[in-house]
C-alpha angles and dihedrals in degrees: 000000000000092000092055091047092050091046093052093044090051090052091050092047091048092049094049093046093049091050096048107031115087115249098025129094132181130188101221146312092290089058089050091055091050090046091055090051093047092047090050092051093046091047090051098044112022103029096065090051091050090047092054093046093045097042096110092049090046090054092048093049093043092242099313091115087071087072088058090050090052091050090050090053090053090048090051090051089050090052093049098046125061094199095058126060135176119191099219149324096296092051090049090049093051091045093050095047094048092044091051094049096045093044091050091052092048092048089051091051096044095047 
């Protein structure tokens, strides 16, 4: 039951963020549900590969390069989905940071 609740809350958060943050657009709540699934798949498959490739840069930037990796994941999701668009790298960076922070707070409250 907790997984379904977190999944739906993530979809609601994603929908609200895409509607209100500048530079990001989403078609509807169905697109937000699909976006959460696509982001989960990209985070499980592509993100570890990018972390391994970018490990030296991550060390040099004291971990700040992980924000760039998160923004790249959001941009990939935007490329894969027709119902979700981000205007550029900065918009993807803002979206990914806010999404991470809000999702972490919700996970803390729900758990």
